[in-house]
Phi, psi and omega in degrees: 000133182257130178268142179272129179280171185301318182295317179294322179297316179297322180293320178295318178297320180296317180295321179295319178296318179296320179295318179296317179297322179295318178296318179297316179298319179294319178298316179298317179298317180296318178296318178297317179296319179296313180298321178295318180297318178296314180299317179295320179297317179295318180296316179295319178297319179297313180295320178297319180298317178298315180299315182297318180296321179295330179269009182059034176246145181228133181257120181262128176240359181281168181276350184295322181235161174303136181294143178145191182270139176232144181247137177290138177269151178283327179287116183258005178290122187267140175216163179301137180096344179297144175266126185228160166257128188231132174271119178292154176291170190303314182295314180297316182295316181294321176301311182294322181293315180296330179278347182087013178279344190223140178252193178280152182186208194262006177285167185302329179273013180066019175254162185283149172286162176255145177264116183220163171263147176283122181262331181203147179230181183306138182095340179282141174270124185234159172214139174234122178205196184296341179279334182132207181256125177249131178235119181051050178066016178244115179285120182284137182293149175059030178248004177297128181290151173258157186283328184215155178280185185296343179261008178083010180276133184297138177256153180298149174239138183240152172220098189220138174215126181191169170265126184293136179270173180304130178089354179262150175202165172246143179230155177176178172232136186283064179227146183294335184254019181279134175270104188210204186299342177294341179249323183251001171076215185288147171231169183252148178298335179291346179276352181289126179269323181195154169261131188233163173217156179300138182253124183251000000 
């Protein structure tokens, strides 16, 4: 067995410290490069979003609608089945933002609008309950609410039945995982930002 003398021990310690410092420096460089890449990506996304909005184009990346480009329509007369961009009210928007359902965007609260179809308008008889959304005695498919989201967080449950008044509407997408009126209830036509259609 060979014993290490004091000089060799000091040299080994020096080499270990140098190796550790080199690893730390490399980690810091990688983190800086990652942060720069994220910052550039966000800046490009922001600039792209501004350009698209000026051209009345909207890029959807959410699961609620097919991903892709949508163009704002000039005709703003709303009817059942129309595809719209809607700004949620403050409470709804903050709930969705904190849950990660909603990102930043062009609404007054600096959050993104949601893309939904109009399911019911003024004069329609509606009901929202554990079965789903009913419009004029017709239960809409795939609108039954789920109790929790994919992360196990509890979702709101509603029990509402009424005839919609002027300016009131229900919105949604006929998908089991859509965050829509089955959870946040009535919305107002004044919350509509744009009527949209798929852009080819």
